[in-house]
N, C-alpha and C positions, 0 to 999 in steps of 0.2 A: 103458579109462580114458584120458583125454587131459590131459597136463600143459599147462595153459595158460600161454603166456609172460607173464611178469610185467614191468612196467615197470621198466626200470633207467637210472639216469642215465648219461650219456656218460662214457667213460673220458677223462681229461685229455689233450688233444693234446700230442705230442712238441714242444717247443719249437723254434722255427724257428733258433735260434741254435746248436742241438746240430749237431755235424759229425762225419765221420769214424766211428770206433769207438763213441763215445758215442751217435751218432744211431743207428746200427744196433742197438745193445743196446736203447735206448729204444724203438724201433720194434718189436722182437721181444717185449719185455714188453708193450707195447700191444696187439699182435695177439694175444699169448696170452690177455690180460685180455678182449679183445674175443670171443674164442672162447669163453671159459668163461661169459661173460655173455650169449652168445647174439646179439651184434651182428655177428658175423662167421661165415662158412662155414655148414656144415649145423647146423640148430637141434638135432639130437640130439647134438651134441658138446658142448652147454653143460653147465655145472655143474647138479646137481640141489639144491635147498635143501629145508629142512624145511617151509617154505611149500608147496612143489611137492607133497610127500608128504601133507601135510595136505589139500591142496585137491582130491587124488585120491581121498582115503579111505584111503591106505596105513596113515597113522598117525592118530590121534585125540589130541587135546590136552584139558588140564584148565585151568581158569582159575587154579587154584594154582599151575601152572608158568608160564603165560604172562600173569599179572595179570589183564588185562581180556580174556582169549580171543583167539582168532585169528579174523580177517576173511578168510574163504575168498572167492576172486574167483570170482563166478559170472558167467553170460552177461549178466545184466541189472544187474550191480553195477559193472562196470568200463567204461572208455572215456571219451574226451574228448568235450566237445561237448554234443550235443542231449539230455543229461539221461538219464533212465532209460527203460526199456523193452526190447523185444526187441532182440538184437543185429542190426545192419543190415550190408548188404553194403558194403565200402570204397568210398569215393568217390575220384575221379580227381583228382591232384594237379595244380595250376594254377601258373602264372608261375615256372616252373622256370629259374634262372639259375646260371651258374658263371662265377666271376672268378678269375684266376691271380695269385698273389702270389709273394714270395720263399720258396720252399720249402713253399708251401701253395696250396691251391685252396679259394675259398669256394663253398659250394652254399647256395642259399636257395630256398624254395618256398611255396606256401600249399596248404591242405588244407581242402576244405568239410567241415563238422562232420557226424558220423554216431555212432550209438550203437554202442559196443564197439571203439572203436580202440585198438590195440595198439602198432604201431610201423610204420616206414617202412623198406622195403627198399631198399638202393642197390647197383647195379651199376655196373662201369665196366670200360674197356678202354683200353689205350694205343696212340695212333698213333705208331709209331717214326719214320717219315720222312715229310716232306711228300707225297712221290709215292706213298706206300702207299695202298691202298684205305681207304675210310672205315670204321671198325668198324661192325657191325650189332648190333641187339639181340639177334638169335639167337645170335651169337657170344658176347655177354656173358652171356646166360643159360646157355650150355653151360660157361662157366668157372664160374659160380655166383655167390652174393651176396657182395658185397664187404663189407658192413657192414650193421647195423640201427641205425635211429635212433629212440630211445625217449622224446626229449625232447618239450617243447610249444612251442619257439621256431621249429621248422621251418627251422633252419640247422645246416649241418654244416660242419666245417673238416677238409679232408684233407690231413694233413701227411706222408703216405706217398708223397711224389712228390719228383723230382729237379729238376735245373737244366734249364730250357727244355724240359720235356716236355709232351706235348699228350695230354690225357686225356678220354675221352667218358664221360657218365654217364647213367644211367636210373633212375627211381624209381617205386615204387608203394606203396599202403598196404596192411596186412594187420590183420583184426580178431582178437579174443581167442579166436576159434573156428579161427585159422589160415587163414581164407579170403583169398586175395589179390584185390586191386582191379585195375583197369586200370592200365597204365603212363601216365605223364605224356605220352608220345609215343613213337613208335618211332624217331625220329631222335635223340631225347636231346639233351643240350647239351653243349659242350666248352669246355675253357680251356686255356691253355698257362701254365706258370709263368715268372716273370721270370728275365731273365738275371743269373746271380749275379756280381757284381762281383769279389769275391775270385778266383774261378776264372778270368775272363776277363782280369783285370789281370795275372795271372801269365803268361798267353800273350803279351800286349802287351810285357811287360817282357823276354821272351825275345827278341822280334823286334827290340825297340829296342837291345838289348845288342849284337847282331850288327851293326846299322847304326853304332852309335857306334864299334865296333872297326873296321869298314871305313872309316869316314871319318878315323880316325886322331885323334879328339878326346880320346882317353885317354893319348895319349904326348906327351913332351916334345920340344922341338927341339934338345936338345944344351945346351951349356954357356952359351949366350946367355940372359941374364937376362930380357929383355923383347924380344919378337920378334912381328912381324905377318906373316904368311904367307897367300898364297892359292894354293890347288892345283886345277888343272883337269886331268881326266884322262878320256880317252875310249878304252876298250880294245875295238877290234873290235866296237863296237856291242854288246858283251855286258855291259858295265858302263860307267857314265859318272858322275863324281862331282865336285862342286865344294865345297870346304870352306876356311873362314877360321878360323884358331885363333890365341889368344894364349897364349903361355907367360911368366907373371910369376912367376920364381923356383919353377917346378915347379907353379905353379896354372894349370892349361890350361883355357882356355874358348874357345868359339867356336860356329860353326854350320856346317851342311854339307847338300848336298843330293846325294842317291845315287839313280841308276837302274839297276836290275839286273834280270836274268831270274830269274824264280821259276816253275818247271815250264813253261819256255819262254814265260811271260807276263811282259812288262816291267812292273815294280813301281817305285814311287819312294817315297823317304822324305825328310823335312826334319826335322833334329835340331838343337836349341838346347842347348848345354851351357854354363850359367851359373847363378850363384847366384840372380839375379834376372832376370825376363823381363817386359817390359811392352808393351802396345799403346796408343799415344798419339795423340791428335789431331795433325795437322801444324800447324806454326808459320804464323799467318795475320797478316800485318802490318796488314791492313786491319780487324781485328776490334777490337771496343771496348776488349777487355782484351788489349793487346799484350805478351804474356809468352812465356818460351821454351816449348819442348816440355815437357809435364808438367801443364799447367793441367787438362787432361781425360784422365785415364787409367782407361778403363772396365775393363780387364783386366790384372790384375798376378799374377805367379807368383813365389813363394819356393820355391827348390828346397831351401833350408837354412834352419834357424831363425836369427833374428838379433835384435838389439836396437835400438829406435829411440827415442831419447830416453827411456831408462830402462824402456821398455816392451817385454816380450818378444813377438816376432811368431813365431809357429809356421809351419813350411813348409806351403804349401798354395797354392790357387789362389784369388784374390780378385777377385770380379766385381761392379761397381758395380750394374748393371741386367742382368737376365737374362731372355730370352724363350724358354722351352723348351716344344716341343710335347708331347714325351713323355719322361718322366724315370724312371729306376730308382734309387733311393737306399737305400743299405743303412741308414745312420744319419743321422738328420735332426734338428738343432736349430733350430727356428723361433721367432722371437720373436713374430710376428704373422701369422696365416694366415687367409685366406678361402677356405674350400673347399666346392666344389658339392656333391660326392659322394665319400664316403670308406668304405672297407671296411678295417676293422682288426681284425687277430686278437688282439692283445694290448695293452691301453691302461692307461697309468698316468698319471694326471693331478693336479695340485694344485687345479684349478678346471675345472668342466664347466658350461656354461650354454647351454641350448637353450629351445625354446620351451615344453617340458614338464618340463625337468630343470634344476636348478641345484645345483651342488656347488661349494664352496670351502673355504679354510681358515679362515674366519671363523666357523665353526660355523653356517652358513647352508646347510642342505642341503633340498632339495625334489625330489620326484617327483610329478608331478601330471598330471591329465587331466580337463577339464571344470570343475576348480575351480582359481581363480588364487590362493586363499590358504586357510589352514587352516580358518577359520570360513564359508567360501563355501557357499551353499545350493544352488548349482547341482548337477545330477546328476553325479557323477563321483568321483574320489579324489583325496587329498592325503596324502602321506607325506613327512615331513621333519622339521624341527627348529623349535622355537618356544620363545624365551626359554631357551635352553641345555638343552631337554628334548625327547625323541623324541615325535613325535606323528603320529597319522593320522586321517583323516575319510574314511569310505567310505558313499556313497548321495547323498541330496538333503536338502532342507529338512524333509522330513516323516519319512522312513525312513532312518535312518543308524545307523552305529557309529562312535563317536568317542571318541579317548583324547587328554587334553591334557597328558600327561605325569604326571598324579596320578590323575586319575579316568577311569573307561571309562563312557561314556553310550550306551545303545542304545534306539532307539525302533522301533517297528513290528515287533518280534521275534517270531517263532513258533518255540517249541522244543518238540519232540516228546518228547525224553528227554534228561534231564541228570543228570549225577553231580558234586555240588558239595560240597565240604568245609564251606565256611561260605558262607551266603548273606546278604547285607546289601542291603537295598533302602534308598533315601534316607531318612536319619534312623532308621535300623536299624528299619524297619517290620517286618521279619521277623529273628528271631535263631535261629539253629540250636539245637536243643535242648541242654540242660545236664542231665547226670545223674548219679546216684550210686547205690550199692548197699549192702546190708549184711544181717546176719541176727542173730537172737537165738534161743537155745536155753534154755528155762525152762518154768515151769508157768504158763501164762497165765490170769489171771482178770479180774476187774472193773476193774483198774488198767491204764491205757494203758501199754505197753511200746514205747518208740521203736526202729524198725528202722534209720532212716538219716535223714539230713537234708542241705540244701543251703543254705548262705548266698548270697544273691543281692542285687546291687545294679542298681537299673534304670538303663540307659544313658540318656543325655540324649534328651529328647523336643523334636522340632522344633515351631516354633510352628504352632498350630492342630491339633496331634496330640493322640489320646488314646492310652492304652496299657492293655493288659488282660494277665493272667498265667494261663495254663492250667497245672495241674499234675496229672501222672498217676502214680499209684502202683499198682504191681502186686506181688502176693505169691505165694508158694509155701508151703503149710503142710503139714508132715509129722510123724506121731506113731506110735508103736507102740501106743498107747493106743485101744481100739475104741470107747470111750465117745463118743457123739455130743454135740457141743455147738454153740454159735454163736460165730463168729469175726467180728469188726467190724474192718474197715480203715478207718483215718481219716486225713485230710491236714489238717495245721495250718499256718497262717502265723503264726509266733511261737507265740502261746498261743492263737489263735483258730481253731477248726475250721472249714475251708471245703468239706469233702466227706467222704463216708463210703459203706461198702457192708457188708452183713452177708451171711454165707454159713454154710452148715452143714459143720462139720468132723468127719468121721468118721475110721475107721481108715485108709482109703485115701488120705488126704490131700485137699486142695483148692486151687485156683488161682483168682486173681480180680484185679480191678483197681478202683480207685476214682479219680474224676475230681473235681478242685476247680478253681474259678476266682476270680480277685479282681482287684483294681486296685491299681496301685503308682505313686507319684508318681516324677517324673524325679529320679534321683539318690537315691532312697529306698532302704533296705536292709531285709532282712527274711530270716529263716531259715525254710524250707519243711521240715516233718518229716512222716515217715510212720510211723504208730503202729498197734498192734494190741492189742485185749483179748478176753475171752471172757464170755458170759454163758450164762443158760438160757432164753432166749426160746424156744427150739424144745421146751422140756420136759424136757430132758436135764441134763447136768451143767453147772455154772457155771465149771469150770476144765478145762483140757487141757494135759498135758505135751507138749512137742513142740519143734519148730524152725520158725521163720517166716523166710524169706529174701525180700527185696524189692528193688525198684528205684524210684526217684523220679526223674522227668523233667519238666523245666520247658521250657515254650515261651512265648515272649513275643511279643504281636502288638500292631502300631501301626496307626493309620489317621488 
């Protein structure tokens, strides 16, 4: 017996904002769930479900336990893409790409369709140093499968990565029989995670602290309230520094240039200690706008928060125009952005508009392809909002499934098997059966005895339609009396008989049914009755003591 792998959704990725102990805990939980679901490690280590036991024949189920029964995955029933048929060999993945982000690496690929697809295996290896040999596929296979992807989007986000780590990846498809396909390539793809600002910023701060201490910009000049000083110091070519600082009642500011040896290699630092720092265009007396320095200040730095004209200005760097070739941003607030290509791990937005997607806070939501609006007849789909109601339209102008928020319209449908509680076609052309039951114990003779009845009001009939009523009555007759007689089952509409059947009723009982048909106008009401009587048409007794139980069923048809 083979336990066939079942499709399972991806475990949610560890949020990139997690760090330290909480990130390690979340990763350990994610890895354990991946192992139990069969997406990581050896497939024999995954958890076994009741579906696995049912599919292998270890257990058998009854519909009474599982409702509609269990759908066992067979070799011709599962798989994405090319429809039914015998399971095929897995195809080779294409267009495999890896992109590094902050604490994540995005993987994406395409997979040609084949019958019986189950999942995609992902292998990976890390290149620890730039000078290390490039990892190989053989090495990755020796380590084992990193994870298994069961989704249909052919995208995977690896969050089990660190800062500036270089990882290599390889993928291949596996069908429901456990047969593996070819790898996308032996070289694989690789990506490096982005530089983490918080980590690097801490290192930079420690270096700048040493420079500020060395320049003396964090010390006062004694009891002098306001002093300007310039210090130049060259110490045997091992260290040179130049600093200017101002001490205004203990508020020390200034700038300094320091050159010192770092592991026998000269390095330099330029430090400005000030509440505000700016780079401005120089004064130009020949310019049309002759003003002091400050007309054009493209770069401004506030090291401490301040208040300008009653407006609070937080500490930060303020740039009027920036031209950045490669930027790494931990958190960005962008008022207006034009982005050519974006890879986003987690997106939260008030409004999204693209060629095929429109989402905003004005109750205007649409996801579409082929159709530009809800009632479009072009081949495609439209899923969205129309007049405050959720709607969809799938298909073309001839064959489609359409829901306008109230009514579902289907054309060109072919249904092999359906289980429907109540079926209503336009104008209630078909109404689900209405039934009742009852029983009578007595001595039956020539007088009709009522078994049960159904009051019925005809639903509204559409223009150009006609309606008919079919009534079916079924009975079971029981008696300890061995005398044979004839029993007649009759169906009445109010007091008018519309159907009957006669049967011989002996000691062992008898069962039968009568069918009646009639018409009933729109909104009209009538009571349909099931009755029974005995006579001696067969030459026997004209009476019979016993019990007759019956069921009356009504079916309305319109056309």
